[in-house]
Structures are given as structure tokens and as C-alpha cells.
A tleap script that builds the chain and sets N, CA, C and O, in Angstrom:
source leaprc.protein.ff14SB
mol = sequence {
  NMET ILE LYS TYR ASP LYS LYS ARG PHE LEU
  PHE MET GLY VAL SER SER LEU PHE LEU LEU
  VAL VAL ILE ALA GLY LEU ALA VAL ASN VAL
  SER ARG THR MET PRO ARG ASN THR TYR VAL
  TYR VAL ASN ASP GLU ASP LYS GLU TYR TYR
  ALA PRO ASN CYS VAL LYS ASP VAL ARG LYS
  LEU ARG LEU ILE THR VAL ARG GLU ALA LEU
  SER LEU GLY TYR ILE PRO GLU PRO ARG CYS
  ALA LYS SER GLY GLU PHE LEU GLN LYS GLY
  ARG SER LEU ALA GLY VAL LEU LEU GLU LYS
  MET GLY ILE LEU LYS GLU LEU PRO PRO ARG
  TRP ASN LYS ASP GLY SER TRP ASN CTYR
}
set mol.1.N position { -37.604 48.669 -8.118 }
set mol.1.CA position { -36.151 48.393 -7.833 }
set mol.1.C position { -35.962 47.232 -7.125 }
set mol.1.O position { -35.987 47.546 -5.935 }
set mol.2.N position { -35.746 45.778 -7.276 }
set mol.2.CA position { -35.980 44.618 -6.786 }
set mol.2.C position { -34.528 44.663 -5.943 }
set mol.2.O position { -33.425 45.096 -6.278 }
set mol.3.N position { -34.962 44.078 -4.798 }
set mol.3.CA position { -33.787 44.231 -3.894 }
set mol.3.C position { -33.737 42.327 -3.122 }
set mol.3.O position { -34.624 41.678 -2.567 }
set mol.4.N position { -31.999 41.916 -3.512 }
set mol.4.CA position { -32.037 40.654 -2.932 }
set mol.4.C position { -31.169 40.226 -2.086 }
set mol.4.O position { -29.950 40.333 -2.221 }
set mol.5.N position { -31.856 39.617 -0.984 }
set mol.5.CA position { -31.118 38.972 0.015 }
set mol.5.C position { -29.629 38.653 -0.122 }
set mol.5.O position { -29.472 37.436 -0.221 }
set mol.6.N position { -28.611 39.265 -0.157 }
set mol.6.CA position { -27.150 39.012 -0.399 }
set mol.6.C position { -27.293 36.850 -0.250 }
set mol.6.O position { -27.209 35.934 -1.067 }
set mol.7.N position { -27.677 36.995 2.131 }
set mol.7.CA position { -27.077 35.552 2.366 }
set mol.7.C position { -28.093 34.554 1.247 }
set mol.7.O position { -27.577 33.624 0.627 }
set mol.8.N position { -29.679 34.920 1.094 }
set mol.8.CA position { -30.058 33.535 0.472 }
set mol.8.C position { -29.418 33.686 -0.621 }
set mol.8.O position { -28.624 32.775 -0.854 }
set mol.9.N position { -29.504 34.945 -1.784 }
set mol.9.CA position { -28.752 34.680 -2.996 }
set mol.9.C position { -27.653 34.005 -2.494 }
set mol.9.O position { -27.924 32.870 -2.887 }
set mol.10.N position { -26.866 33.929 -2.051 }
set mol.10.CA position { -25.546 33.150 -1.570 }
set mol.10.C position { -25.921 31.700 -1.331 }
set mol.10.O position { -25.369 30.952 -2.137 }
set mol.11.N position { -26.567 31.200 -0.604 }
set mol.11.CA position { -26.866 29.893 -0.163 }
set mol.11.C position { -27.989 29.363 -1.193 }
set mol.11.O position { -28.099 28.138 -1.245 }
set mol.12.N position { -28.909 30.195 -2.087 }
set mol.12.CA position { -28.923 29.387 -3.278 }
set mol.12.C position { -28.027 28.748 -4.955 }
set mol.12.O position { -28.247 27.870 -5.789 }
set mol.13.N position { -26.979 29.819 -4.727 }
set mol.13.CA position { -25.644 29.779 -5.414 }
set mol.13.C position { -25.024 28.205 -5.301 }
set mol.13.O position { -24.947 27.300 -6.131 }
set mol.14.N position { -24.560 28.323 -3.670 }
set mol.14.CA position { -23.917 27.210 -3.031 }
set mol.14.C position { -24.915 26.289 -3.825 }
set mol.14.O position { -24.656 25.924 -4.971 }
set mol.15.N position { -25.879 25.989 -3.273 }
set mol.15.CA position { -27.173 25.308 -3.098 }
set mol.15.C position { -26.876 24.543 -4.658 }
set mol.15.O position { -26.334 23.455 -4.851 }
set mol.16.N position { -27.350 25.375 -5.533 }
set mol.16.CA position { -27.506 24.722 -6.768 }
set mol.16.C position { -25.748 24.369 -7.040 }
set mol.16.O position { -25.602 23.380 -7.759 }
set mol.17.N position { -24.904 24.789 -6.743 }
set mol.17.CA position { -23.658 24.604 -7.108 }
set mol.17.C position { -23.301 22.952 -6.877 }
set mol.17.O position { -23.128 22.209 -7.843 }
set mol.18.N position { -23.235 22.590 -5.802 }
set mol.18.CA position { -23.358 21.315 -4.558 }
set mol.18.C position { -24.560 20.479 -5.810 }
set mol.18.O position { -23.792 19.940 -6.606 }
set mol.19.N position { -25.762 20.231 -6.188 }
set mol.19.CA position { -26.514 19.760 -6.310 }
set mol.19.C position { -25.984 19.688 -7.913 }
set mol.19.O position { -26.374 18.722 -8.568 }
set mol.20.N position { -25.190 20.587 -8.501 }
set mol.20.CA position { -25.191 19.970 -9.956 }
set mol.20.C position { -23.955 18.996 -9.684 }
set mol.20.O position { -23.935 17.870 -10.181 }
set mol.21.N position { -22.903 19.487 -8.856 }
set mol.21.CA position { -21.895 18.455 -8.199 }
set mol.21.C position { -22.372 17.236 -8.451 }
set mol.21.O position { -22.058 16.573 -9.439 }
set mol.22.N position { -23.495 16.729 -7.182 }
set mol.22.CA position { -23.722 15.276 -6.906 }
set mol.22.C position { -24.458 14.472 -8.437 }
set mol.22.O position { -24.490 13.312 -8.849 }
set mol.23.N position { -24.949 15.713 -8.911 }
set mol.23.CA position { -25.721 14.887 -10.462 }
set mol.23.C position { -24.544 14.372 -11.162 }
set mol.23.O position { -24.259 13.191 -11.359 }
set mol.24.N position { -23.747 15.669 -11.594 }
set mol.24.CA position { -22.495 14.936 -11.792 }
set mol.24.C position { -21.515 13.997 -11.931 }
set mol.24.O position { -20.795 13.705 -12.886 }
set mol.25.N position { -21.614 13.529 -10.711 }
set mol.25.CA position { -20.868 12.715 -9.859 }
set mol.25.C position { -21.303 11.396 -10.141 }
set mol.25.O position { -20.544 10.582 -10.667 }
set mol.26.N position { -22.656 11.085 -9.777 }
set mol.26.CA position { -23.684 10.158 -9.763 }
set mol.26.C position { -23.608 9.848 -11.946 }
set mol.26.O position { -23.628 8.675 -12.321 }
set mol.27.N position { -23.560 10.581 -12.647 }
set mol.27.CA position { -23.816 10.395 -14.186 }
set mol.27.C position { -22.396 10.062 -14.724 }
set mol.27.O position { -22.283 9.333 -15.709 }
set mol.28.N position { -21.263 10.606 -14.066 }
set mol.28.CA position { -19.990 10.369 -15.170 }
set mol.28.C position { -19.456 9.315 -14.604 }
set mol.28.O position { -19.209 9.362 -13.399 }
set mol.29.N position { -19.135 8.013 -15.450 }
set mol.29.CA position { -18.487 6.871 -15.139 }
set mol.29.C position { -16.858 7.192 -15.335 }
set mol.29.O position { -16.514 8.135 -16.048 }
set mol.30.N position { -15.954 6.413 -14.710 }
set mol.30.CA position { -14.721 6.637 -14.612 }
set mol.30.C position { -14.447 5.164 -15.394 }
set mol.30.O position { -14.713 4.148 -14.753 }
set mol.31.N position { -13.912 5.026 -16.786 }
set mol.31.CA position { -13.569 3.924 -17.158 }
set mol.31.C position { -11.652 3.912 -16.991 }
set mol.31.O position { -10.913 4.872 -16.769 }
set mol.32.N position { -11.302 2.484 -17.194 }
set mol.32.CA position { -9.795 1.921 -17.161 }
set mol.32.C position { -9.274 1.560 -18.380 }
set mol.32.O position { -9.977 0.830 -19.078 }
set mol.33.N position { -7.979 1.977 -18.879 }
set mol.33.CA position { -7.801 1.786 -20.039 }
set mol.33.C position { -6.589 0.382 -19.352 }
set mol.33.O position { -6.153 0.212 -18.213 }
set mol.34.N position { -6.380 -0.364 -20.577 }
set mol.34.CA position { -5.590 -1.443 -19.997 }
set mol.34.C position { -4.389 -1.088 -19.808 }
set mol.34.O position { -4.131 -0.059 -20.431 }
set mol.35.N position { -3.460 -1.532 -19.162 }
set mol.35.CA position { -2.122 -1.279 -18.816 }
set mol.35.C position { -1.071 -1.935 -20.094 }
set mol.35.O position { -1.160 -3.048 -20.610 }
set mol.36.N position { -0.251 -1.041 -20.339 }
set mol.36.CA position { 0.733 -1.425 -21.637 }
set mol.36.C position { 1.291 -2.332 -21.170 }
set mol.36.O position { 2.354 -2.448 -21.781 }
set mol.37.N position { 1.164 -3.411 -20.078 }
set mol.37.CA position { 1.830 -4.475 -20.435 }
set mol.37.C position { 0.935 -5.736 -20.495 }
set mol.37.O position { 1.467 -6.844 -20.572 }
set mol.38.N position { -0.240 -5.616 -20.464 }
set mol.38.CA position { -1.082 -6.668 -21.235 }
set mol.38.C position { -0.813 -7.078 -22.438 }
set mol.38.O position { -0.549 -6.324 -23.374 }
set mol.39.N position { -0.863 -8.377 -22.500 }
set mol.39.CA position { -0.724 -9.472 -23.355 }
set mol.39.C position { -1.703 -9.254 -24.575 }
set mol.39.O position { -2.823 -9.024 -24.121 }
set mol.40.N position { -1.697 -9.241 -25.944 }
set mol.40.CA position { -2.527 -9.199 -26.509 }
set mol.40.C position { -2.099 -9.928 -27.964 }
set mol.40.O position { -0.895 -9.906 -28.218 }
set mol.41.N position { -3.103 -10.652 -29.060 }
set mol.41.CA position { -2.860 -11.429 -29.817 }
set mol.41.C position { -2.554 -10.204 -30.782 }
set mol.41.O position { -3.190 -9.182 -30.526 }
set mol.42.N position { -1.655 -10.158 -31.876 }
set mol.42.CA position { -1.527 -9.586 -33.540 }
set mol.42.C position { -1.702 -10.156 -34.486 }
set mol.42.O position { -1.383 -11.339 -34.609 }
set mol.43.N position { -2.174 -9.563 -35.264 }
set mol.43.CA position { -2.471 -10.351 -36.997 }
set mol.43.C position { -0.784 -9.308 -37.372 }
set mol.43.O position { -0.439 -8.185 -37.006 }
set mol.44.N position { -0.218 -10.173 -38.089 }
set mol.44.CA position { 0.607 -9.012 -38.245 }
set mol.44.C position { 0.722 -8.643 -40.207 }
set mol.44.O position { 1.582 -8.066 -40.872 }
set mol.45.N position { -0.574 -9.300 -40.574 }
set mol.45.CA position { -0.733 -9.103 -41.863 }
set mol.45.C position { -2.072 -7.768 -41.919 }
set mol.45.O position { -2.005 -7.108 -42.956 }
set mol.46.N position { -2.829 -7.486 -41.274 }
set mol.46.CA position { -3.312 -6.475 -41.210 }
set mol.46.C position { -2.682 -5.686 -39.935 }
set mol.46.O position { -3.281 -4.671 -39.580 }
set mol.47.N position { -1.831 -5.971 -39.414 }
set mol.47.CA position { -1.450 -4.744 -38.153 }
set mol.47.C position { -2.740 -4.242 -37.328 }
set mol.47.O position { -3.213 -3.106 -37.283 }
set mol.48.N position { -3.148 -5.359 -36.723 }
set mol.48.CA position { -4.686 -5.103 -35.620 }
set mol.48.C position { -3.424 -5.945 -34.386 }
set mol.48.O position { -2.307 -6.458 -34.456 }
set mol.49.N position { -4.571 -5.634 -33.226 }
set mol.49.CA position { -4.387 -6.279 -32.032 }
set mol.49.C position { -5.579 -6.858 -31.860 }
set mol.49.O position { -6.457 -6.609 -32.687 }
set mol.50.N position { -5.911 -7.934 -30.519 }
set mol.50.CA position { -7.066 -8.401 -30.172 }
set mol.50.C position { -6.663 -8.552 -28.990 }
set mol.50.O position { -5.510 -8.546 -28.560 }
set mol.51.N position { -8.030 -8.744 -28.246 }
set mol.51.CA position { -8.137 -9.205 -26.661 }
set mol.51.C position { -8.004 -10.692 -26.973 }
set mol.51.O position { -7.859 -11.185 -28.091 }
set mol.52.N position { -8.054 -11.128 -26.165 }
set mol.52.CA position { -7.670 -12.770 -26.146 }
set mol.52.C position { -9.426 -13.695 -26.305 }
set mol.52.O position { -9.624 -14.816 -26.774 }
set mol.53.N position { -10.801 -12.372 -25.520 }
set mol.53.CA position { -12.350 -13.148 -25.823 }
set mol.53.C position { -12.597 -12.516 -27.568 }
set mol.53.O position { -13.528 -13.052 -28.170 }
set mol.54.N position { -11.927 -11.609 -28.205 }
set mol.54.CA position { -12.107 -11.609 -29.401 }
set mol.54.C position { -11.582 -12.573 -30.744 }
set mol.54.O position { -11.750 -12.179 -31.899 }
set mol.55.N position { -10.919 -13.899 -30.414 }
set mol.55.CA position { -10.140 -14.715 -30.910 }
set mol.55.C position { -10.710 -16.396 -30.594 }
set mol.55.O position { -11.022 -16.974 -29.553 }
set mol.56.N position { -10.673 -16.734 -31.745 }
set mol.56.CA position { -11.161 -18.031 -31.846 }
set mol.56.C position { -10.264 -18.765 -32.036 }
set mol.56.O position { -10.175 -19.844 -31.451 }
set mol.57.N position { -9.147 -18.212 -33.154 }
set mol.57.CA position { -8.332 -19.191 -33.827 }
set mol.57.C position { -6.848 -18.605 -33.488 }
set mol.57.O position { -6.769 -17.461 -33.934 }
set mol.58.N position { -5.441 -19.093 -32.731 }
set mol.58.CA position { -4.835 -18.522 -32.325 }
set mol.58.C position { -3.255 -18.492 -33.691 }
set mol.58.O position { -2.262 -17.770 -33.767 }
set mol.59.N position { -3.734 -19.596 -34.496 }
set mol.59.CA position { -2.446 -20.427 -35.019 }
set mol.59.C position { -1.819 -19.248 -36.154 }
set mol.59.O position { -0.695 -19.611 -36.500 }
set mol.60.N position { -2.244 -17.900 -36.849 }
set mol.60.CA position { -1.596 -17.257 -37.579 }
set mol.60.C position { -1.311 -15.857 -36.564 }
set mol.60.O position { -0.809 -14.893 -37.142 }
set mol.61.N position { -1.541 -15.749 -35.431 }
set mol.61.CA position { -1.558 -14.655 -34.406 }
set mol.61.C position { 0.018 -14.726 -33.860 }
set mol.61.O position { 0.937 -15.328 -34.414 }
set mol.62.N position { 0.077 -14.055 -32.792 }
set mol.62.CA position { 1.206 -13.999 -32.148 }
set mol.62.C position { 0.868 -12.883 -31.112 }
set mol.62.O position { 0.153 -11.950 -31.480 }
set mol.63.N position { 1.376 -12.932 -29.748 }
set mol.63.CA position { 1.320 -12.819 -28.333 }
set mol.63.C position { 2.086 -12.250 -27.978 }
set mol.63.O position { 3.111 -12.816 -27.596 }
set mol.64.N position { 1.931 -10.400 -27.911 }
set mol.64.CA position { 2.746 -9.685 -27.264 }
set mol.64.C position { 2.838 -8.860 -26.602 }
set mol.64.O position { 3.623 -8.549 -27.498 }
set mol.65.N position { 2.866 -7.861 -25.672 }
set mol.65.CA position { 2.258 -6.830 -25.041 }
set mol.65.C position { 2.035 -5.877 -26.049 }
set mol.65.O position { 2.615 -5.634 -27.107 }
set mol.66.N position { 0.790 -5.257 -25.318 }
set mol.66.CA position { -0.297 -3.926 -26.228 }
set mol.66.C position { 1.204 -2.939 -26.334 }
set mol.66.O position { 1.637 -2.418 -27.362 }
set mol.67.N position { 1.675 -2.890 -25.270 }
set mol.67.CA position { 3.189 -1.573 -25.497 }
set mol.67.C position { 3.949 -2.390 -26.991 }
set mol.67.O position { 3.300 -1.909 -27.920 }
set mol.68.N position { 4.493 -2.899 -27.304 }
set mol.68.CA position { 5.087 -3.788 -28.187 }
set mol.68.C position { 4.000 -3.611 -29.370 }
set mol.68.O position { 4.549 -3.132 -30.362 }
set mol.69.N position { 3.028 -3.782 -29.506 }
set mol.69.CA position { 1.752 -3.462 -30.605 }
set mol.69.C position { 1.810 -2.006 -30.998 }
set mol.69.O position { 1.798 -1.762 -32.204 }
set mol.70.N position { 1.868 -1.063 -30.185 }
set mol.70.CA position { 1.336 0.290 -30.517 }
set mol.70.C position { 2.967 0.775 -31.062 }
set mol.70.O position { 3.197 1.579 -31.966 }
set mol.71.N position { 3.896 0.099 -30.303 }
set mol.71.CA position { 4.737 0.923 -31.073 }
set mol.71.C position { 5.495 -0.060 -32.716 }
set mol.71.O position { 6.528 0.288 -33.288 }
set mol.72.N position { 4.857 -0.930 -33.012 }
set mol.72.CA position { 4.677 -1.377 -34.049 }
set mol.72.C position { 4.032 -0.855 -35.295 }
set mol.72.O position { 4.162 -1.159 -36.481 }
set mol.73.N position { 3.041 0.326 -34.445 }
set mol.73.CA position { 1.648 1.145 -35.455 }
set mol.73.C position { 0.677 -0.177 -35.617 }
set mol.73.O position { 0.138 -0.452 -36.689 }
set mol.74.N position { 0.542 -0.859 -34.576 }
set mol.74.CA position { -0.691 -1.744 -34.722 }
set mol.74.C position { -1.745 -0.680 -33.954 }
set mol.74.O position { -1.457 0.089 -33.038 }
set mol.75.N position { -3.102 -0.872 -34.626 }
set mol.75.CA position { -4.092 -0.542 -34.072 }
set mol.75.C position { -5.123 -1.802 -33.469 }
set mol.75.O position { -4.918 -2.950 -33.864 }
set mol.76.N position { -6.150 -1.540 -32.570 }
set mol.76.CA position { -7.131 -2.091 -31.875 }
set mol.76.C position { -7.847 -2.764 -33.112 }
set mol.76.O position { -7.906 -2.006 -34.080 }
set mol.77.N position { -8.472 -4.165 -33.325 }
set mol.77.CA position { -9.456 -4.272 -33.974 }
set mol.77.C position { -10.782 -3.764 -34.462 }
set mol.77.O position { -11.250 -3.694 -33.325 }
set mol.78.N position { -11.553 -3.444 -35.051 }
set mol.78.CA position { -12.584 -2.446 -34.770 }
set mol.78.C position { -13.774 -3.262 -33.603 }
set mol.78.O position { -14.335 -2.832 -32.595 }
set mol.79.N position { -13.811 -4.435 -34.213 }
set mol.79.CA position { -15.090 -4.879 -33.742 }
set mol.79.C position { -14.672 -5.029 -32.166 }
set mol.79.O position { -15.271 -4.397 -31.297 }
set mol.80.N position { -13.712 -5.823 -31.906 }
set mol.80.CA position { -13.192 -6.140 -30.442 }
set mol.80.C position { -13.743 -5.069 -29.703 }
set mol.80.O position { -14.581 -5.289 -28.828 }
set mol.81.N position { -13.124 -3.267 -30.130 }
set mol.81.CA position { -12.273 -1.991 -29.918 }
set mol.81.C position { -13.979 -2.220 -29.754 }
set mol.81.O position { -14.364 -2.865 -28.779 }
set mol.82.N position { -14.745 -1.806 -30.498 }
set mol.82.CA position { -15.719 -1.369 -30.131 }
set mol.82.C position { -16.902 -2.587 -28.976 }
set mol.82.O position { -17.999 -2.140 -28.643 }
set mol.83.N position { -16.561 -3.755 -28.598 }
set mol.83.CA position { -17.115 -4.488 -27.735 }
set mol.83.C position { -16.804 -4.079 -26.513 }
set mol.83.O position { -17.365 -4.595 -25.547 }
set mol.84.N position { -16.003 -3.236 -26.380 }
set mol.84.CA position { -15.435 -2.675 -24.871 }
set mol.84.C position { -14.213 -3.718 -24.229 }
set mol.84.O position { -13.927 -3.648 -23.034 }
set mol.85.N position { -13.586 -4.607 -25.076 }
set mol.85.CA position { -12.699 -5.486 -24.629 }
set mol.85.C position { -11.843 -4.676 -24.269 }
set mol.85.O position { -11.843 -4.828 -23.047 }
set mol.86.N position { -10.864 -3.660 -24.582 }
set mol.86.CA position { -9.856 -2.724 -24.259 }
set mol.86.C position { -10.052 -1.699 -22.892 }
set mol.86.O position { -9.303 -0.996 -22.214 }
set mol.87.N position { -11.137 -1.954 -22.898 }
set mol.87.CA position { -11.633 -0.908 -21.129 }
set mol.87.C position { -12.410 -1.679 -20.394 }
set mol.87.O position { -12.890 -2.757 -20.746 }
set mol.88.N position { -12.584 -0.976 -19.053 }
set mol.88.CA position { -12.783 -1.796 -18.355 }
set mol.88.C position { -13.713 -0.535 -17.748 }
set mol.88.O position { -13.107 0.521 -17.564 }
set mol.89.N position { -15.385 -0.583 -17.372 }
set mol.89.CA position { -15.886 0.636 -16.688 }
set mol.89.C position { -15.669 0.049 -15.591 }
set mol.89.O position { -15.218 -1.052 -15.276 }
set mol.90.N position { -16.246 1.383 -14.779 }
set mol.90.CA position { -16.006 1.713 -13.479 }
set mol.90.C position { -17.022 2.374 -13.103 }
set mol.90.O position { -18.061 2.651 -13.703 }
set mol.91.N position { -16.580 2.671 -11.819 }
set mol.91.CA position { -17.778 3.459 -10.983 }
set mol.91.C position { -18.158 4.857 -11.482 }
set mol.91.O position { -17.668 5.520 -12.396 }
set mol.92.N position { -18.977 5.080 -10.792 }
set mol.92.CA position { -19.430 6.857 -11.153 }
set mol.92.C position { -18.793 8.008 -10.506 }
set mol.92.O position { -19.080 7.836 -9.321 }
set mol.93.N position { -18.194 8.931 -10.577 }
set mol.93.CA position { -17.200 9.625 -9.663 }
set mol.93.C position { -17.905 9.610 -8.107 }
set mol.93.O position { -17.028 9.805 -7.265 }
set mol.94.N position { -18.591 9.519 -7.802 }
set mol.94.CA position { -19.266 9.074 -6.586 }
set mol.94.C position { -19.215 7.732 -6.067 }
set mol.94.O position { -19.533 7.360 -4.937 }
set mol.95.N position { -18.840 7.154 -6.887 }
set mol.95.CA position { -19.069 5.442 -6.567 }
set mol.95.C position { -17.089 5.566 -6.604 }
set mol.95.O position { -16.677 5.220 -5.497 }
set mol.96.N position { -16.212 5.854 -7.317 }
set mol.96.CA position { -15.009 6.332 -6.922 }
set mol.96.C position { -14.817 6.996 -5.480 }
set mol.96.O position { -13.891 6.432 -4.896 }
set mol.97.N position { -15.360 7.949 -4.769 }
set mol.97.CA position { -15.251 8.345 -3.964 }
set mol.97.C position { -15.856 7.287 -2.654 }
set mol.97.O position { -15.218 7.149 -1.610 }
set mol.98.N position { -16.888 6.743 -2.858 }
set mol.98.CA position { -17.070 5.620 -1.927 }
set mol.98.C position { -16.110 4.578 -1.675 }
set mol.98.O position { -15.896 3.938 -0.645 }
set mol.99.N position { -15.335 4.507 -3.313 }
set mol.99.CA position { -14.252 3.155 -2.834 }
set mol.99.C position { -13.251 4.176 -2.114 }
set mol.99.O position { -13.316 4.277 -0.889 }
set mol.100.N position { -12.651 4.668 -2.584 }
set mol.100.CA position { -11.468 5.810 -1.754 }
set mol.100.C position { -11.814 5.625 -0.615 }
set mol.100.O position { -11.012 5.046 0.118 }
set mol.101.N position { -13.000 6.010 -0.117 }
set mol.101.CA position { -13.513 6.094 1.577 }
set mol.101.C position { -13.425 4.766 2.327 }
set mol.101.O position { -13.491 4.812 3.555 }
set mol.102.N position { -13.273 3.497 1.668 }
set mol.102.CA position { -13.327 2.110 1.944 }
set mol.102.C position { -14.783 1.715 2.046 }
set mol.102.O position { -14.878 0.489 2.092 }
set mol.103.N position { -15.796 2.250 2.092 }
set mol.103.CA position { -17.483 2.235 1.526 }
set mol.103.C position { -17.322 0.821 1.160 }
set mol.103.O position { -17.353 -0.176 1.881 }
set mol.104.N position { -17.123 0.949 -0.240 }
set mol.104.CA position { -17.211 0.264 -1.099 }
set mol.104.C position { -16.275 -0.970 -2.000 }
set mol.104.O position { -15.601 -0.504 -2.919 }
set mol.105.N position { -16.217 -2.156 -1.835 }
set mol.105.CA position { -15.055 -2.860 -2.264 }
set mol.105.C position { -14.611 -2.307 -3.856 }
set mol.105.O position { -15.375 -2.053 -4.788 }
set mol.106.N position { -13.214 -2.222 -3.823 }
set mol.106.CA position { -12.890 -1.857 -5.329 }
set mol.106.C position { -13.072 -2.908 -6.286 }
set mol.106.O position { -12.886 -4.076 -5.942 }
set mol.107.N position { -13.477 -2.558 -7.655 }
set mol.107.CA position { -13.743 -3.557 -8.560 }
set mol.107.C position { -12.773 -4.126 -9.064 }
set mol.107.O position { -11.741 -3.564 -9.429 }
set mol.108.N position { -13.041 -5.418 -9.138 }
set mol.108.CA position { -11.951 -6.768 -9.550 }
set mol.108.C position { -11.254 -5.666 -11.026 }
set mol.108.O position { -11.939 -4.842 -11.632 }
set mol.109.N position { -9.995 -5.924 -11.267 }
set mol.109.CA position { -9.641 -5.424 -12.425 }
set mol.109.C position { -9.874 -6.789 -13.413 }
set mol.109.O position { -10.082 -7.971 -13.139 }
set mol.110.N position { -9.722 -5.961 -14.848 }
set mol.110.CA position { -9.795 -7.029 -16.050 }
set mol.110.C position { -8.729 -7.310 -16.554 }
set mol.110.O position { -8.633 -7.993 -17.574 }
set mol.111.N position { -7.775 -6.834 -15.928 }
set mol.111.CA position { -6.164 -7.453 -16.032 }
set mol.111.C position { -5.200 -7.218 -14.559 }
set mol.111.O position { -5.176 -6.374 -13.664 }
set mol.112.N position { -4.498 -8.392 -14.861 }
set mol.112.CA position { -3.595 -8.788 -13.729 }
set mol.112.C position { -2.545 -8.002 -13.608 }
set mol.112.O position { -2.554 -7.186 -14.530 }
set mol.113.N position { -1.489 -7.838 -12.784 }
set mol.113.CA position { -0.158 -6.917 -12.477 }
set mol.113.C position { 0.604 -7.571 -13.759 }
set mol.113.O position { 1.273 -6.830 -14.479 }
set mol.114.N position { 0.488 -9.118 -14.073 }
set mol.114.CA position { 1.454 -9.746 -15.165 }
set mol.114.C position { 1.079 -9.746 -16.421 }
set mol.114.O position { 1.365 -10.721 -17.116 }
set mol.115.N position { 0.476 -8.822 -16.879 }
set mol.115.CA position { -0.341 -8.420 -17.951 }
set mol.115.C position { -1.149 -9.494 -18.551 }
set mol.115.O position { -1.213 -9.517 -19.780 }
set mol.116.N position { -2.013 -10.724 -17.610 }
set mol.116.CA position { -2.480 -11.531 -18.116 }
set mol.116.C position { -4.270 -11.128 -18.191 }
set mol.116.O position { -4.722 -10.242 -17.466 }
set mol.117.N position { -4.734 -11.538 -18.697 }
set mol.117.CA position { -6.478 -11.333 -18.303 }
set mol.117.C position { -7.030 -11.572 -17.555 }
set mol.117.O position { -6.779 -12.733 -17.233 }
set mol.118.N position { -7.999 -10.997 -16.759 }
set mol.118.CA position { -8.776 -11.917 -15.746 }
set mol.118.C position { -9.872 -11.865 -16.267 }
set mol.118.O position { -10.573 -10.857 -16.347 }
set mol.119.N position { -10.224 -13.364 -16.830 }
set mol.119.CA position { -11.419 -13.970 -17.746 }
set mol.119.C position { -11.750 -14.893 -16.590 }
set mol.119.O position { -12.679 -15.694 -16.686 }
savepdb mol mol.pdb
quit
């Protein structure tokens, strides 16, 4: 019969769990979605909305908040969404923790509080 040292077994279990949490903290990124007051261009014919970076000609488009676009049933234009315009990539969970501790500066947001874009 194999005898286990309880202290060693507990230490190995806690160490493994800690290591798993650290690895997950470095591997998992936190993304931010745009605030609902962010301005987007909409195409009323296609019922799609665009980020300003995805638009070259605004003559057939109008500018409204994403909250309004969603309430009208509009969807993000697929190519614009795929390019990541409606999300801001954030830091890893470990980076967020270091940010909260004041060690790292907060990443500049993609969107301003007034709903405009930070390009």
C-alpha cells in the first residue's frame, strides 16, 4: 500500500492550482466592447452599421449612436466587425491586475466618453 505525505500532497495541489491560475492570467485577454453612446455610420438600405474607419464615402450614410442602430435592428457590417473595429483588445488578466495596482498605465480607450472615436 502506498502512503502519501498529506502536507506534500496539499503543497503540490496548491502549487499546481497557483501555476494554472498564473498561466490562465497570462493567456486570457480582456477585450472591451464599444459603449452604447458611440457614434456609427448606418446604411438604411442594408440595415448595417459601420465604424468610421470602415467608411470611405459617407454621402449615403447617416451618423447615429450604436444604441439607436441596435434598437432599429441594424447589425455590424461583417467585414468591419471582422477587422475588430467594434472591440478594443485589452491586456491579459495579469495585465489588468497590474493596471489596477497602478504598476501599468491604463490603455488609452478607442472611444471617448462623448461617443466619438479615438483615432
